[in-house]
Structure formats: C-alpha cells, structure tokens
N, C-alpha and C positions, 0 to 999 in steps of 0.2 A: 702801618697805619698812619694817618697824616698827622700834621703838626697842630691840628685842630683838636687835640686829645685834650681833654679839660681839665681844668684846675680841682674840679669836683672829685677827681679820683684821688687826690692826696688825702680826703676825708675818710675814704675806704681803704684803711690799711687793714693789714691782716690782724692787727690788735683789737680794731673796733668792728670789724667785718667778719667776725668768726662765723663760720657755717652753725656751728654747735657751740652749746656753752660748755661742752666737757671738753677739755684739752686733751689731746692724745698723749698717751706715755709711750714715750721712745726708749728702747733698751739703753742703759747707761754706758755699756761698751760702744755702741753705735755713735752716740752723741760724742763721746770721749775721742773717739778716733776722728770723728768729723772736726771736732774742735782744733785738733792738732794738725789735720790736713790743710785746713784753712786758715792757719796760723792766728787763730783767734785769741784775743789778749784776756779774755774772760775765763777764770778758772770754771771747773766743772761744776762745782757747788754753786756758782752764781749764773751759771747758763740756765735758761728757762724757756720753756715753750711760750712763746709770746701770743700765738693765734694759729689759725688754720682756715683753710678754704678749700671749696672743690676745685681740682686742678683738671679732672676729666670725670668720665662716667665711673672709672675705677681707681682714681687715685685722688688722695688729697695733698695739698701743699701744707707743710708744717714749718712755721717760722721759729727759729731758736736764737736767742740773743749771742752775739759773737764778740762784740767790742763795744765800747763807749769812749767819747771824746767829750769836750766842752759843749760843742755845737751840734754834735751828731751822734748817731747810734748805728751799729751795723748789726746784720743779721745774717745767717746761714739758713739755706732752706731745703728742705727735704721732700722727696716724692714718696707718699706712703700709700701702698696698696690698702684698700679698704679691709679691716680687720686683720692687717697683717704687718703691724708695726715692727716686727723683726726682720722685714723686708725693706726697710726704709733706705732710701738712697739719697746721698748728698748730691744737690744739683750743681751745675756751674751756670754761670751767667757771663754774657758777652758785655764788656765795658768799653768806653773810649778813654783812652789814656796815653798821653804823649804823642797824639797823631796817629793812633794805632787802634785796632780793635784787639782786645786783650781777654782772656779767659780769666775768671774769678770765681772763687766760691762764696765770698761775702757780698753783701749789697748795703749800701747806705739807704736807711729811712725807706724800706721799700713799702709799696701800696701795690695792690693786686686787684684787677678788674677780671672777676670770674666769667662774664658774659663775653668778653673779647681774648680771655686768656693772656692778658696784656700786664706786665710787671713795670712799674716805673720806681725810680731811684732819685732822690735829692740829697745832694750834699752841699751844706752850707759853708763857705770858707771862713765866715765869721758871723757873730751874731746878728749884725744888721741885715743878713740875708741879701746883700746888694753884690755877691759873687759867689762862684761855685758851679756846679754842674747839675744838670737834670738829664735824666735819660729814660729811654722807654725800650722794653724788651718783649719779645714774644715766644711764647711756649711753642717748641717746635715738635714735641713729642718726648725730648730726652734733655733739652736744656733751654734757657731762654736766650733767644739771638736778638741781637742790638737792632732796633728799628731807628732810633732816632737819639741824637745827642747835642746838647746844648752846653756851652761853656762860657763863662763870664770871668775873666781874669782880673779886670780892674774893679777894686772895691772902692767905687768912687762916689757911692750914696745913690746911685741909681737903681731903681729896683731891679731884681732878677727873680721873677716869679713866673708862674705857668702863663699867666695872661700877658706876660712882657718878654718871653723868650726868646721868640722867632728871630730875632736879628743876631742872635749869638749861636745860630745852628752851625755845628761843626760835622755833623755826619747826619745823612749820607752827604758824602763829597768823593773825593778821587782816592778813598782809603785803600790801602792795600793791606788785607788781614795779615797780621803777624804769623810768620812760620816759626817752627820750633817747638821745644818742649812746652812752654807756656801754652801753646796753641792747642795743646793735645791733653789737656787735662780731663776734657769730657769724653763721652763716647757711649756706645749702646750699652744697655743694662736693663736691670728689671724695670725701670721707668719704662723705657721704649717697649718692653714687651708687653706691659700691662696696658699701655696707652694706645697703641696702634689701632686698635678697633674704633677708637673716638676720634681719630684724625679724618 
C-alpha cells in the first residue's frame, strides 16, 4: 500500500470500529498462554477484549490489551474462526526495529482497516508526539506483513503525524529480513486454514 494511506485510519481503531456490539469471549487458558508468549505486562485479570473486526469471511480479528505505558498502550491480536473461540490463534506482526524487520506478538496503538485488511501502529516516544514510529502492515492469511515504516528519532518539536510522516520513511529500503529464531515465531496454523478461501 502506498504512503498516501490516510490519517483517518487512526480513528477507525478496533476499539471504536467494532463489527458488533458483543465482544467475543475467549477461553481464559488461551488468553493466559498468549499473554505469557507475548511477554505482556498486564496480568490476566486486567487483560480485556478491546474490540473486534472482520478479518475475512471466516475469521474475526480480536484485540486484547497487553501492556500500558505513559504515552502508549499495546495489544495482542487473535484470529478467531466464526463461532469457534476455542480455536483462536495468536497472530504475529512484522515490525521495523533497529534497522531490521522483526516478528512480534504485540502492536502499539493498533488500528485496522477492514476493507484493505491493513493494520497500522503508532508509537509516541513522548507526549508531544514529535517523535516515534508509525507502521503499516497487511494481512497475508496468517500474519501481518510489514508494508511501510516511518521513524523520527529527534524529539525536536516538529510534528510527526500521518500527514507529515513521509520524509521519515525507513522502510521499504534495502532492509534484509532478520534470520533466526525471532524470525520464526509465526507460521501456518488454524488461521491460515480458515482464511485461504478468502485470499
């Protein structure tokens, strides 16, 4: 997707853009295992379903709170087959970190566009919002692949927002995907089996 991806997406978050008013109930053991696997800092009693959206004709994406900080919050995402919460699968996302593409389970301030199946992430390095990272990822059928990343490291008072992000684009570049265990946290599974028909 091009860098003209609009700031309006930020208002269409999983919190406010729920596909239904009823939040799905995920089995506690599945949520507990996912919180541990993703190294979430919120205890199970505080982790909650924040929202849900349609991921494909057979899957919903469900956002569960994972961590909180002064200026940001992070979530983990599940692909949940329709009417089968017991088969919920923790999803991986690709992110730009230290000049490499890495796989992760949590995403900062996610927003999801159901029409394009594109996920965005915004991380503020400080309250003024003049530095941090903005990223876009695309649903592949089993994880979210990094499309674009912008990073502004100088907290100099110059705004760093969707409308002013282009001069700080760091990906795509000549990035070489990281190899090794961190690269292999995702893989095919129930989400891929349920979603292949809709690709």
